[in-house]
C-alpha positions as CSV (number, residue, x, y, z in Angstrom):
1,M,24.0,185.4,235.8
2,E,22.8,188.9,236.6
3,K,20.0,187.6,238.9
4,S,22.4,185.5,240.9
5,L,24.9,188.3,241.6
6,W,22.8,190.1,244.2
7,H,22.1,186.7,245.9
8,H,25.9,186.2,246.2
9,I,26.2,189.6,247.8
10,L,23.6,188.6,250.4
11,Q,25.3,185.3,251.0
12,V,28.5,187.1,251.9
13,R,26.6,189.3,254.3
14,K,24.9,186.3,255.9
15,K,27.8,184.0,256.2
16,S,30.5,186.6,257.1
17,P,33.5,184.6,255.9
18,L,36.8,184.9,257.8
19,V,39.4,186.1,255.3
20,H,43.1,185.8,256.0
21,N,45.0,188.6,254.4
22,I,48.7,188.8,253.8
23,T,48.7,192.2,252.1
24,N,50.8,195.3,251.8
25,F,51.4,198.0,254.4
26,V,49.8,200.7,252.3
27,V,46.4,199.1,252.1
28,M,45.9,197.0,255.2
29,N,43.4,199.4,256.8
30,N,41.6,200.0,253.5
31,S,41.3,196.2,252.8
32,A,40.1,195.4,256.4
33,N,37.4,198.2,256.2
34,A,36.2,197.1,252.8
35,L,35.8,193.5,254.0
36,L,33.9,194.6,257.1
37,A,31.7,196.8,254.9
38,V,30.6,193.9,252.6
39,G,29.9,191.7,255.7
40,A,33.1,189.6,255.9
41,S,35.5,189.3,258.8
42,P,39.2,190.2,258.1
43,I,42.3,189.0,259.8
44,M,45.8,190.4,258.9
45,S,48.5,188.0,259.8
46,H,51.9,187.1,258.4
47,A,53.9,185.3,261.2
48,H,55.4,182.1,259.9
49,S,54.6,180.3,263.2
50,E,50.8,180.7,262.9
51,I,50.1,180.7,259.2
52,N,49.2,177.0,258.9
53,E,46.7,177.3,261.9
54,M,45.3,180.5,260.5
55,I,44.6,179.0,257.1
56,S,42.9,176.1,258.7
57,I,40.3,178.3,260.4
58,C,39.7,180.8,257.6
59,Q,37.4,180.4,254.6
60,S,39.8,182.0,252.2
61,L,43.2,183.7,251.7
62,V,44.2,186.9,250.1
63,I,47.8,187.4,249.0
64,N,48.9,190.9,247.8
65,I,52.6,191.4,247.1
66,G,52.5,195.2,247.1
67,T,55.2,195.9,249.7
68,L,57.1,192.7,249.4
69,D,60.1,191.8,251.6
70,E,61.9,188.5,252.3
71,Y,60.0,187.6,255.4
72,W,56.6,188.4,253.9
73,A,57.5,186.6,250.7
74,Q,58.1,183.4,252.7
75,S,54.8,184.0,254.6
76,M,53.0,184.2,251.2
77,I,54.6,181.1,249.8
78,Q,53.9,179.1,252.9
79,A,50.3,180.3,253.1
80,A,49.6,179.6,249.5
81,A,51.0,176.1,249.8
82,Q,48.9,175.4,253.0
83,A,45.7,176.8,251.3
84,H,46.3,174.5,248.3
85,Q,46.9,171.5,250.6
86,L,43.7,172.2,252.6
87,N,41.7,173.1,249.4
88,K,41.0,176.6,250.7
89,P,40.4,179.2,247.9
90,F,42.9,182.0,247.6
91,V,43.3,185.1,245.5
92,L,46.6,186.5,244.3
93,D,47.2,190.1,243.6
94,P,50.5,190.3,241.7
95,V,51.2,193.9,242.3
96,G,54.2,195.1,240.2
97,A,54.7,191.8,238.4
98,G,57.5,192.2,235.9
99,A,59.1,195.2,237.8
100,T,61.8,193.2,239.5
101,H,63.4,189.8,239.6
102,F,62.5,189.4,243.3
103,R,58.8,189.9,242.6
104,D,58.8,187.6,239.7
105,T,60.7,184.9,241.6
106,T,58.2,185.1,244.5
107,L,55.2,185.0,242.2
108,T,56.6,181.9,240.4
109,Q,56.7,180.1,243.8
110,I,53.2,181.3,244.8
111,L,51.8,180.2,241.4
112,H,53.0,176.6,242.1
113,S,50.1,176.4,244.5
114,C,47.6,177.3,241.7
115,P,45.6,180.4,242.9
116,T,41.9,180.1,242.7
117,V,41.8,183.7,241.4
118,I,44.4,186.0,240.0
119,R,43.4,189.7,239.9
120,G,45.8,192.3,238.4
121,N,46.0,195.0,235.9
122,A,46.8,194.2,232.2
123,S,50.6,194.8,232.6
124,E,50.7,192.4,235.6
125,I,48.7,189.7,233.8
126,L,51.0,190.0,230.8
127,A,54.1,189.8,233.0
128,L,52.8,186.7,234.8
129,A,52.1,184.9,231.6
130,K,55.5,186.0,230.2
131,H,53.8,187.6,227.2
132,N,55.3,191.0,227.7
133,I,57.2,192.4,230.7
134,S,58.0,195.8,229.1
135,K,54.7,197.6,229.8
136,I,55.0,198.1,233.6
137,K,55.4,201.4,235.3
138,G,56.1,200.7,238.9
139,V,52.8,199.1,240.0
140,D,50.7,200.9,237.3
141,S,49.6,199.4,234.0
142,T,50.5,200.9,230.7
143,A,48.4,198.4,228.8
144,Q,44.7,198.2,228.3
145,S,42.7,195.3,229.8
146,N,41.8,193.8,226.4
147,E,45.5,193.5,225.5
148,A,45.9,190.9,228.2
149,I,43.1,188.5,227.2
150,E,45.3,186.0,225.6
151,A,47.7,186.1,228.5
152,A,44.8,185.5,230.9
153,R,43.7,182.5,228.8
154,S,47.2,181.1,229.1
155,L,47.3,181.5,232.8
156,T,43.9,179.8,233.1
157,Q,45.0,176.9,231.1
158,Q,48.3,176.6,233.1
159,F,47.0,177.0,236.6
160,G,43.2,176.6,236.4
161,S,42.7,180.0,237.9
162,V,39.9,182.5,237.2
163,I,41.7,185.6,235.9
164,C,40.4,189.1,236.5
165,I,42.0,191.8,234.4
166,S,41.2,195.2,236.0
167,G,40.9,198.3,234.0
168,E,38.4,200.8,232.6
169,T,36.6,197.6,231.6
170,D,37.2,194.7,234.0
171,I,37.5,191.4,232.2
172,I,37.0,188.1,234.0
173,I,38.1,184.9,232.3
174,S,37.8,181.2,233.2
175,E,38.3,178.1,231.1
176,N,35.0,178.6,229.2
177,K,33.7,182.0,230.0
178,E,34.7,185.6,229.3
179,I,32.7,188.4,231.1
180,H,33.2,192.2,230.7
181,L,32.2,194.7,233.5
182,K,32.0,198.3,232.5
183,N,31.3,199.9,235.8
184,G,33.4,202.2,238.0
185,N,34.7,205.8,237.7
186,A,38.1,207.3,236.8
187,L,38.3,209.0,240.2
188,M,38.7,205.6,241.8
189,T,42.3,205.5,240.3
190,K,43.2,208.5,242.5
191,V,42.6,206.6,245.7
192,T,45.4,204.3,246.9
193,G,44.3,200.7,247.5
194,L,40.9,200.5,245.8
195,G,42.2,197.8,243.5
196,C,43.6,196.0,246.5
197,S,40.2,196.4,248.2
198,A,38.7,194.7,245.2
199,T,41.1,191.8,245.6
200,A,40.2,191.5,249.3
201,I,36.5,191.5,248.5
202,I,37.1,188.8,245.9
203,G,38.6,186.8,248.8
204,A,35.4,187.1,250.8
205,F,33.2,186.0,247.9
206,I,35.3,183.0,246.9
207,G,35.1,181.9,250.5
208,V,31.4,181.3,250.4
209,I,30.4,181.1,246.7
210,E,30.9,177.7,245.0
211,D,30.9,179.0,241.5
212,K,34.2,180.9,241.5
213,I,33.7,182.9,238.3
214,E,30.4,184.2,239.5
215,A,32.0,185.0,242.9
216,V,34.6,187.1,241.1
217,V,32.0,188.8,238.9
218,A,29.8,189.6,241.9
219,A,32.8,191.0,243.9
220,M,34.1,193.1,241.1
221,A,30.6,194.4,240.2
222,L,29.9,195.4,243.8
223,T,33.2,197.2,244.1
224,S,32.9,199.0,240.8
225,I,29.3,200.0,241.3
226,A,29.9,201.2,244.8
227,G,32.8,203.4,243.5
228,E,30.7,204.6,240.6
229,I,27.8,205.7,242.9
230,A,30.1,207.2,245.4
231,A,31.9,209.3,242.7
232,K,28.6,211.1,241.9
233,T,28.7,213.0,245.1
234,A,32.4,212.9,246.0
235,V,34.3,216.2,245.7
236,G,37.7,214.5,245.4
237,P,39.6,211.3,246.3
238,G,39.3,211.8,250.0
239,T,35.5,212.0,250.1
240,L,35.3,209.2,247.5
241,Q,37.2,206.9,249.8
242,V,34.7,207.5,252.7
243,Q,31.6,207.3,250.5
244,F,32.9,204.2,248.8
245,L,33.0,202.3,252.1
246,D,29.6,203.7,253.0
247,K,28.1,202.5,249.7
248,L,29.7,199.0,250.0
249,Y,27.8,198.8,253.3
250,M,24.5,200.3,252.3
251,I,24.0,199.5,248.7
252,T,20.6,198.2,247.8
253,A,19.4,195.6,245.3
254,D,17.8,198.3,243.1
255,E,21.0,200.4,243.0
256,F,23.1,197.4,242.2
257,T,20.7,196.1,239.4
258,Q,20.2,199.5,237.8
259,H,23.9,200.3,237.6
260,L,25.2,196.9,236.5
261,Q,26.8,196.9,233.1
262,L,27.7,193.3,232.3
263,E,28.4,191.6,229.0
264,I,29.0,187.9,228.6
265,I,31.2,187.2,225.5
């Protein structure tokens, strides 16, 4: 798998997939810039009247419920249903799952459309699977990624989704694979929206890569390695954010290969 990951990165650069994002106010700019940096083409749109047409012309969909409201919730539910109908891949970022009844009700409706990928922290994955909804702190996780493995397996069996549990170790799970990525840097948690950027980047990769688990692994590895390299010269969260985007754009095959820490379980 290691040899194919860089090829996937090059494929995204070459094909420049159009990625439809219905994401949160806090991270719109971050997500759009991250998608541009990896070679994709972002569009941010949530109007009910154009969602069906937008899904039809895009290669993939990203749904992020971070700043949820009633109008946007309907946009997300409609977009997910249309993506499912048209067989377009989509990734769901269940930000704050388990925190409120509104979020959980909205997520239940989105899940009916069977996301291609679900990427969340351990607490969010546990809440989605109804294994444990007591370990949520706003949108932050109080559980470790390995605590959500069984919950992730349950979601995969129920919805057929690839599950990405983000954390100090990122764990990606499909029906018959479990992959651990140990890249990244703790400073990345001090920048708002880097996790949401990872979700957006996954959206780009699943739009052009047929093997969806490899698409998720490549996207997460690229994101984590870019952050890890950027953190070496960053003096704080502000410079990390800028250097992260630069490294997404300029990373080389040698840098990627030398830093990759991947384990197939």
